C-alpha positions in Angstrom: -11.7 31.1 86.7 -9.4 33.2 84.6 -10.9 35.1 81.8 -9.2 36.0 78.5 -8.6 39.6 77.9 -10.0 41.3 74.8 -6.4 41.5 73.4 -6.0 37.7 73.5 -9.2 37.2 71.6 -8.0 39.7 69.0 -4.6 37.9 68.7 -6.2 34.5 68.2 -8.6 35.8 65.6 -5.8 37.5 63.8 -3.8 34.2 63.7 -6.8 32.2 62.4 -7.3 34.8 59.6 -3.6 34.6 58.7 -3.8 30.8 58.5 -6.8 30.8 56.3 -5.2 33.4 54.0 -2.0 31.3 53.7 -4.0 28.1 53.0 -6.1 29.9 50.3 -2.9 31.2 48.7 -1.3 27.8 48.6 -4.5 26.3 47.1 -4.7 29.1 44.5 -1.0 28.5 43.6 -1.6 24.8 43.2 -4.6 25.5 41.0 -2.7 28.0 38.9 0.1 25.5 38.5 -2.4 22.8 37.3 -3.9 25.3 34.9 -0.5 26.2 33.5 0.6 22.6 33.1 -2.6 21.5 31.4 -1.9 23.3 28.1 1.6 21.8 28.0 0.2 18.3 28.5 -2.4 18.9 25.8 0.2 20.2 23.4 2.4 17.2 24.1 -0.4 14.8 23.4 -1.3 16.8 20.2 2.3 16.6 19.0 2.5 12.9 19.7 -0.7 12.2 17.8 0.5 14.2 14.9 3.9 12.5 14.9 2.3 9.0 14.8 -0.2 10.0 12.2 2.5 11.3 9.9 4.8 8.2 10.4 1.8 6.0 9.6 0.9 7.8 6.4 4.6 8.0 5.4 5.0 4.2 5.7 1.9 3.5 3.7 3.1 5.9 1.0 6.6 4.4 0.7 5.3 0.8 0.4 2.5 1.7 -2.0 4.8 3.5 -4.4 7.2 0.5 -4.5 9.8 0.8 -1.6 11.2 -2.5 -0.3 10.5 -3.6 3.3 14.1 -3.1 4.5 14.3 0.4 3.1 10.9 1.4 4.5 11.7 0.1 8.0 15.0 1.9 8.0 13.5 5.2 6.8 10.6 5.1 9.3 13.0 4.3 12.2 15.3 7.2 11.3 12.3 9.6 10.9 10.8 8.5 14.2 14.2 9.1 16.0 14.4 12.6 14.7 10.8 13.2 15.8 11.5 11.8 19.3 9.0 9.1 18.8 9.3 5.4 19.5 8.0 3.0 16.9 8.2 -0.7 16.0 7.4 -1.5 12.4 7.0 -4.6 10.3 6.5 -4.5 6.6 5.1 -7.4 4.7 4.2 -8.0 1.1 0.6 -6.6 1.5 0.4 -5.2 5.0 2.2 -2.8 7.4 2.3 -3.3 11.2 3.0 -0.2 13.3 3.3 -0.3 17.1 3.7 3.0 19.1 4.7 2.3 22.7 3.1 4.7 25.3 6.3 5.4 27.2 5.2 3.6 30.4 1.5 4.5 30.0 -0.4 1.5 28.4 -3.4 3.7 27.7 -1.3 5.6 25.1 -0.1 2.5 23.2 -1.2 2.4 19.6 -1.2 -0.5 17.2 -2.0 -0.2 13.5 -2.3 -2.9 10.9 -2.9 -1.5 7.4 -3.5 -3.5 4.3 -1.8 -2.0 1.2 -2.0 -2.4 -2.6 1.3 -1.7 -4.4 0.9 0.7 -7.2 4.4 1.5 -8.7 5.1 5.2 -9.1 8.9 5.8 -9.1 8.5 9.6 -9.2 6.4 9.7 -6.0 8.6 7.1 -4.5 11.7 9.3 -4.8 9.8 12.3 -3.3 8.6 10.3 -0.4 12.1 8.8 0.1 13.6 12.3 0.2 10.9 13.5 2.6 11.6 10.6 5.0 15.3 11.5 5.1 14.6 15.2 5.8 11.6 15.3 8.2 12.6 16.5 11.7 15.5 18.5 10.4 15.6 22.3 10.9 14.6 23.0 7.3 11.8 20.5 7.3 9.6 20.8 10.4 6.8 18.3 11.0 4.0 20.6 9.9 5.7 21.4 6.6 6.5 17.7 6.1 2.9 16.8 6.7 1.7 19.3 4.0 4.4 18.0 1.6 3.3 14.4 2.1 -0.3 15.4 1.4 0.8 17.2 -1.8 2.7 14.0 -2.9 -0.4 11.9 -2.4 -2.8 14.1 -4.3 -0.4 14.9 -7.1 -1.8 13.4 -10.4 0.4 11.3 -12.6 1.0 12.7 -16.1 0.2 9.3 -17.4 -3.5 8.6 -17.5 -5.3 5.4 -18.3 -4.9 5.9 -22.0 -1.1 6.3 -21.6 -0.9 3.2 -19.5 -2.9 1.3 -22.0 -0.5 2.5 -24.7 2.4 1.2 -22.6 0.9 -2.3 -22.5 0.3 -2.1 -26.2 3.9 -1.2 -27.0 5.5 -3.5 -24.4 4.1 -6.7 -25.9 5.2 -6.5 -29.6 8.7 -5.1 -28.7 9.3 -7.9 -26.2 8.2 -10.4 -28.8 10.9 -9.1 -31.2 13.5 -8.7 -28.5 13.2 -11.7 -26.2 11.0 -14.4 -27.8 12.4 -14.8 -31.3 9.2 -13.5 -32.9 8.8 -12.2 -36.4 6.9 -9.1 -37.5 3.6 -10.8 -37.7 4.1 -12.2 -34.2 4.6 -8.6 -33.1 1.4 -7.4 -34.8 -0.7 -10.0 -33.1 1.1 -9.4 -29.8 0.1 -5.8 -30.0 -3.6 -6.7 -29.7 -2.8 -9.2 -26.9 -1.0 -6.5 -24.9 -4.0 -4.2 -25.4 -6.3 -6.8 -24.0 -4.1 -7.5 -21.0 -3.9 -3.8 -20.4 -7.7 -3.5 -20.3 -7.9 -6.3 -17.8 -5.2 -4.9 -15.6 -6.5 -1.3 -15.6 -10.0 -2.6 -14.6 -8.7 -4.9 -11.9 -8.8 -2.1 -9.3 -12.5 -1.7 -9.8 -13.4 -5.3 -9.4 -11.7 -7.2 -6.5 -12.4 -10.6 -8.0 -10.6 -9.6 -11.2 -7.7 -8.3 -9.2 -7.1 -11.5 -7.3 -7.2 -13.6 -10.5 -5.6 -11.2 -13.0 -2.6 -13.4 -13.9 -4.8 -16.5 -14.3 -7.5 -14.8 -16.5 -4.9 -12.9 -18.5 -3.0 -16.1 -19.3 -6.2 -17.9 -20.4 -7.1 -15.0 -22.7 -3.6 -14.6 -24.2 -3.1 -18.4 -24.6 -6.5 -18.9 -26.2 -6.2 -16.1 -28.7 -2.6 -16.9 -29.5 -3.5 -20.6 -30.2 -6.3 -19.6 -32.5 -4.0 -17.2 -34.3 -1.4 -19.9 -34.8 -3.9 -22.3 -36.2 -5.8 -20.0 -38.7 -2.9 -17.8 -39.7 -0.4 -20.6 -40.2 0.5 -19.2 -43.6 2.0 -16.2 -41.9 4.5 -18.4 -40.0 3.3 -17.0 -36.6 4.6 -18.6 -33.4 2.3 -19.4 -30.5 4.9 -19.1 -27.8 6.2 -15.8 -29.0 2.7 -14.3 -29.0 1.6 -15.8 -25.7 4.7 -15.0 -23.6 5.1 -11.5 -25.0 1.5 -10.7 -24.2 2.2 -11.5 -20.5 5.5 -9.8 -20.2 4.4 -7.1 -17.8 2.7 -9.6 -15.5 5.8 -11.7 -15.0 6.8 -11.7 -11.3 10.4 -10.6 -11.9 10.2 -7.6 -9.5 8.7 -9.7 -6.7 11.4 -12.4 -7.0 14.2 -9.8 -7.1 13.1 -7.6 -4.2 12.2 -10.7 -2.2 15.6 -12.2 -2.6 17.3 -8.9 -1.7 15.2 -8.7 1.4 16.2 -12.2 2.5 19.8 -11.2 2.0 19.2 -8.3 4.4 17.9 -10.7 7.0 14.3 -9.6 6.5 13.1 -13.2 6.2 9.4 -12.8 6.7 8.8 -10.1 4.1 11.3 -11.6 1.7 9.7 -15.1 1.9 6.2 -13.7 1.5 7.2 -11.8 -1.7 8.9 -14.9 -3.2 5.9 -17.0 -2.4 3.5 -14.5 -4.0 5.8 -14.4 -7.0 5.7 -18.2 -7.3 1.9 -18.3 -6.9 1.7 -15.7 -9.7 3.9 -17.9 -11.9 1.7 -20.9 -11.2 -1.4 -18.9 -12.2 0.3 -17.9 -15.4 1.4 -21.5 -16.1 -2.0 -23.0 -15.5 -3.7 -20.2 -17.5 -1.5 -20.8 -20.5 -2.2 -24.5 -20.4 -6.0 -24.1 -20.0 -6.2 -21.5 -22.8 -4.2 -23.7 -25.1 -6.5 -26.7 -24.5 -9.6 -24.6 -25.0 -8.9 -24.9 -28.7 -10.0 -28.5 -28.8 -11.1 -28.7 -32.4 -7.7 -28.7 -33.9 -5.1 -31.5 -33.8 -2.2 -29.5 -35.0 0.8 -29.7 -32.7 2.0 -26.5 -31.2 5.0 -25.2 -33.0 8.0 -25.7 -30.7 10.6 -23.4 -32.3 10.0 -19.8 -33.2 11.9 -18.5 -36.2 12.6 -14.8 -36.3 13.0 -12.8 -39.5 16.6 -12.1 -40.4 16.8 -8.3 -39.8 19.7 -6.2 -39.0 20.8 -6.1 -35.4 20.4 -2.4 -35.4 16.6 -3.0 -35.4 17.0 -4.4 -31.9 18.0 -0.9 -30.8 14.7 0.4 -32.0 12.8 -2.5 -30.4 14.7 -1.9 -27.1 14.0 1.8 -27.0 10.3 1.1 -27.6 10.3 -1.5 -24.8 12.1 0.8 -22.4 9.7 3.6 -23.1 6.7 1.4 -22.4 8.2 0.1 -19.1 9.1 3.6 -18.0 5.5 4.7 -18.6 4.0 1.7 -16.8 6.3 2.5 -13.8 5.0 6.1 -13.9 8.5 7.5 -14.1 8.9 11.1 -15.0 10.8 12.0 -18.2 13.9 13.2 -16.3 14.2 9.6 -14.8 14.1 7.9 -18.2 17.7 8.2 -19.2 19.1 6.4 -16.1 16.4 3.7 -16.2 17.0 3.1 -19.9 20.8 2.9 -19.4 20.4 0.4 -16.6 18.0 -1.8 -18.7 20.2 -1.5 -21.8 23.3 -2.6 -19.9 21.5 -5.7 -18.6 20.2 -6.6 -22.1 23.7 -6.3 -23.6 25.3 -8.5 -20.9 22.5 -11.0 -21.4 23.1 -11.0 -25.1 26.8 -11.6 -25.0 26.8 -14.1 -22.0 23.9 -16.3 -23.1 26.3 -18.7 -24.7 27.6 -19.6 -21.2 24.2 -20.8 -20.0 21.1 -19.3 -18.6 22.2 -19.4 -14.9 25.5 -17.6 -15.5 23.8 -15.1 -17.8 21.1 -14.4 -15.3 23.6 -13.7 -12.5 25.7 -11.4 -14.6 22.7 -9.5 -15.9 21.3 -9.0 -12.4 24.7 -7.8 -11.2 24.9 -5.4 -14.1 21.5 -4.0 -13.3 22.5 -3.3 -9.7 25.9 -1.7 -10.5 24.5 0.4 -13.4 21.4 1.4 -11.5 23.5 2.5 -8.5 25.9 4.6 -10.6 23.0 6.2 -12.5 21.3 7.0 -9.2 24.4 8.8 -7.9 24.7 10.8 -11.1 21.0 11.8 -11.3 20.6 12.0 -7.5 17.7 9.5 -7.6 17.1 6.4 -5.5 18.7 3.2 -6.9 15.5 1.3 -6.8 13.9 3.5 -9.5 16.9 3.0 -11.8 16.9 -0.8 -11.4 13.1 -1.4 -11.7 13.3 -0.8 -15.4 16.2 -3.2 -15.8 14.3 -5.9 -13.9 11.8 -6.2 -16.7 14.3 -7.7 -19.2 14.9 -11.0 -20.9 16.0 -12.8 -17.8 12.7 -12.6 -16.1 10.8 -13.2 -19.3 12.7 -16.4 -19.7 11.6 -17.6 -16.3 8.0 -18.2 -17.5 9.3 -19.9 -20.7 11.3 -22.4 -18.5 8.3 -22.9 -16.2 6.2 -23.8 -19.2 8.9 -26.2 -20.5 8.8 -27.9 -17.1 5.1 -28.7 -17.4 5.0 -31.5 -14.9 6.3 -29.2 -12.2 2.9 -27.4 -12.0 0.5 -30.2 -11.9 1.8 -33.0 -14.2 0.5 -31.3 -17.3 2.0 -32.0 -20.6 2.6 -29.1 -23.0 3.6 -28.9 -26.7 0.4 -30.6 -27.9 0.3 -33.3 -25.2 3.9 -34.5 -25.9 6.5 -34.6 -23.3 9.7 -32.7 -24.0 12.8 -34.8 -24.2 15.6 -33.8 -21.9 17.9 -32.7 -24.7 15.2 -30.4 -26.0 14.7 -28.9 -22.6 18.4 -28.1 -22.4 18.3 -26.5 -25.8 15.4 -24.3 -24.6 17.3 -23.2 -21.5 20.3 -22.3 -23.6 18.1 -20.3 -26.0 16.5 -18.5 -23.0 
């Protein structure tokens, strides 16, 4: 048998050692590669989480401050594209649905359904809109945008509860004189009705039951007090309808109808339909509340005065009433003073068009007034570099939308076969006269 020499043993040992050394080096290189790639993966996951969290908070802020569904979906889509993030968003009247795909990894999919409560703040809306247009650009990185969004959210409005209550108190009497043919005594009593509605509205956020029935309870309160006033202060020639409708001016669903119709025009059918349905439900609550409040004064048999006669004052007084009404609306929308001129101009143009085109019928006048609000608000937004919605929101709260509730009350049988005007049905010719006056 042939024996191996010592040199052959040494060679085989040396080869085995070289193999083990090479294997250990490969293993060490693989481990180091894993260690180096792990921070990159963790950083990527961290950035993705921060992107999604920011987009979610931005969407909630936009809708809460009053942005429309179409505008919000567009802004979030553009911001997500700049942040290299994929998102599917659906905005409804009281909820936001956000879906973040996981790029092939189902474990990283995220779905968020957030319930929202709209609280108009046109100043914060403009800041959030500008932030959505700039996030992801070189001058607005994500971390800076996140801090800016947090600063917008915690920024306190210059109008506290007492300022808002003053807005309600001024809005009612000025709308009585401007839109509902009221006299000075109607305006005085409407002032107290607006104060009462303001108290209910400001406390609705504390009590959920009150918030869901705010329109109904406010209408009962206003109608009951206005009916008693018209009975026991008859010598002052006060008008029930002027007081009742002016006390509810701020609760009229003009904004919901307008934004809902515009969203349906933009093919956002689900959100537009939901806004319109909510506006119609609010109108029904107001109509039923007015009827119940009026019938609660059962001990009198005096018929409700059908026509309101205003005092023959100079038309220049309307300018004062309009400025007071615009001031109240701008405060209630939480607009900053630098936004007031454009909002007042848009509202004033709509009121002028409504005044001069009312003779052609309520439908034509409403269309022309709405068109004027859109054109004037857009022009003012270009001049002031504000968003058009903030300019048009003030104009929406004008006579056209106040007249909607009056026409709804005239058509009593359309909300439950109830008969208004003291239990007497309104003849068709009287109904036509009311539409013309509106």
